[in-house]
C-alpha positions as a Python dict, from the first residue, in 0.01 Angstrom:
ca = {
    (1, 'M'): (0, 0, 0),
    (2, 'T'): (30, 188, -326),
    (3, 'H'): (-209, 236, -615),
    (4, 'T'): (-165, 33, -934),
    (5, 'D'): (-330, 100, -1267),
    (6, 'S'): (-337, -271, -1353),
    (7, 'E'): (-584, -481, -1156),
    (8, 'K'): (-395, -793, -1270),
    (9, 'D'): (-89, -688, -1063),
    (10, 'A'): (-279, -594, -747),
    (11, 'L'): (-227, -787, -425),
    (12, 'F'): (-548, -647, -276),
    (13, 'K'): (-880, -539, -420),
    (14, 'T'): (-1012, -243, -224),
    (15, 'D'): (-1372, -127, -257),
    (16, 'I'): (-1483, 197, -92),
    (17, 'L'): (-1837, 299, -5),
    (18, 'I'): (-1870, 672, 67),
    (19, 'E'): (-2198, 792, 221),
    (20, 'A'): (-2279, 1148, 317),
    (21, 'E'): (-2388, 1189, 677),
    (22, 'E'): (-2749, 1287, 729),
    (23, 'G'): (-2812, 1647, 627),
    (24, 'H'): (-2488, 1675, 425),
    (25, 'T'): (-2391, 1618, 62),
    (26, 'I'): (-2074, 1507, -114),
    (27, 'S'): (-1925, 1737, -375),
    (28, 'G'): (-1818, 1578, -702),
    (29, 'D'): (-1533, 1831, -711),
    (30, 'E'): (-1391, 1685, -387),
    (31, 'I'): (-1396, 1335, -536),
    (32, 'T'): (-1232, 1464, -856),
    (33, 'D'): (-959, 1635, -653),
    (34, 'L'): (-891, 1309, -467),
    (35, 'L'): (-869, 1113, -794),
    (36, 'E'): (-620, 1366, -933),
    (37, 'E'): (-414, 1347, -614),
    (38, 'R'): (-413, 967, -639),
    (39, 'K'): (-274, 987, -993),
    (40, 'R'): (-14, 1242, -889),
    (41, 'T'): (107, 1075, -567),
    (42, 'G'): (21, 706, -612),
    (43, 'T'): (-154, 704, -274),
    (44, 'P'): (-454, 467, -269),
    (45, 'L'): (-795, 631, -283),
    (46, 'A'): (-894, 432, 27),
    (47, 'K'): (-642, 641, 223),
    (48, 'L'): (-723, 974, 56),
    (49, 'V'): (-1098, 958, 127),
    (50, 'E'): (-1016, 1002, 496),
    (51, 'K'): (-973, 1373, 415),
    (52, 'L'): (-1344, 1409, 333),
    (53, 'K'): (-1561, 1561, 605),
    (54, 'N'): (-1915, 1464, 705),
    (55, 'V'): (-1901, 1123, 537),
    (56, 'K'): (-1923, 761, 651),
    (57, 'L'): (-1662, 534, 495),
    (58, 'T'): (-1681, 159, 449),
    (59, 'R'): (-1376, -22, 312),
    (60, 'I'): (-1388, -377, 180),
    (61, 'V'): (-1049, -540, 124),
    (62, 'S'): (-1026, -874, -53),
    (63, 'P'): (-742, -1068, -218),
    (64, 'G'): (-644, -948, -562),
    (65, 'P'): (-636, -1169, -873),
    (66, 'I'): (-262, -1231, -831),
    (67, 'I'): (-323, -1421, -503),
    (68, 'P'): (-380, -1794, -567),
    (69, 'E'): (-695, -1964, -443),
    (70, 'K'): (-661, -2165, -124),
    (71, 'S'): (-647, -2535, -202),
    (72, 'Q'): (-811, -2805, 5),
    (73, 'R'): (-602, -3038, 212),
    (74, 'T'): (-599, -3407, 140),
    (75, 'P'): (-714, -3603, 446),
    (76, 'N'): (-447, -3877, 439),
    (77, 'R'): (-147, -3666, 351),
    (78, 'G'): (163, -3766, 544),
    (79, 'R'): (17, -4068, 720),
    (80, 'K'): (195, -4401, 704),
    (81, 'K'): (-18, -4689, 593),
    (82, 'D'): (-16, -5016, 786),
    (83, 'I'): (128, -5295, 577),
}
């Protein structure tokens, strides 16, 4: 997976929830450094956040807008009718 600046072209939508473990905090500077590295390397932020220490990560991956919706099947498709 690589990062894209256009959400319209994305195959996946990745949401990341970053929580500090009890008794720890998350530095905004660490997040800023990860965002800069993402811009520089094209590596998705979901992969880069693994470098953070003392955090709990939750990733939610869903289909991007470029993926078509699943259509329903027709119940009689392909059956021969009795004449």
